[in-house]
C-alpha positions, 0 to 999 in steps of 0.5 A, a space after each residue: 739835081 741831087 736825085 740824078 747824081 750818083 751817091 759817092 759814099 755807096 760808089 767808094 764803098 763799092 770800089 773799096 770792096 771790089 779792089 779788097 776782092 781782087 787784092 785778096 784773090 791776088 794774094 792768094 794766087 801768090 801764096 799757092 804759087 810754087 815759085 814764090 813759096 820757092 823763092 821765099 824758102 831760098 830767102 829765109 834759108 839765106 837769112 838764116 845762113 847770113 845770121 849764122 856767119 853773123 853769129 860765128 864772126 862775133 863769137 870769134 871777134 870776142 874771143 880774140 878780144 878775150 870777151 866771153 861769148 854767148 856759147 861761154 855764158 850758155 856753159 858757165 850757166 850750166 856749170 852753176 846750175 850743176 854746182 847749185 844741185 850738188 850744193 842742195 844735195 849736199 845741204 840735204 844730206 847735212 840736215 839729214 846728218 844733223 838730225 841724225 846727230 841731234 837724235 843721237 845726242 838725245 839718246 846719250 844724254 838720255 843713257 847718261 842720265 839713266 846710268 847717273 840714276 843707276 849709280 845713285 840707287 846703286 850707292 844708295 843700296 850700298 849705303 843701306 847694306 853697309 849700315 846692315 853690316 855695321 849694325 851686324 857687326 856691332 853685335 858680333 865683337 862680343 861673339 868675335 871675342 870668345 872665338 878669338 883662341 880658335 882663330 888665333 890656333 888656325 892662323 898659327 897652323 896656317 902660317 906653318 903649313 906656308 912656311 913648310 
């Protein structure tokens, strides 16, 4: 009996393949049909319009309740982004100015140190010159006593000329 009975698994597999083939052909015809495509386009357009109307109604309701809407959040986000960009720009400028100020401070300190060193050197030279002058004056007082009467006569003569 098993030899004459049809194999049900083969039969069901064959039926499934035929059904699948038929459905694929039907869907191809439906999807290529201008009427179907037009209907789908109108449906999508209607859904988009309904969505826009819904969003507009939600925005109006939120505005009446004084609650920020999605548009408000987007605008705030843009403003915050612009402020962040400006802040970053100012930070960059501030860092640049800080670097320039530090460089100028270093230059100023070096100039002050060099100036102080130059003053110390000038004082040392002045002290050396003063010591030489003192040494020369120590030898000169003996010579100055012999020239004193001539100097006094010259002073007296100058005094008379000035008073006249």
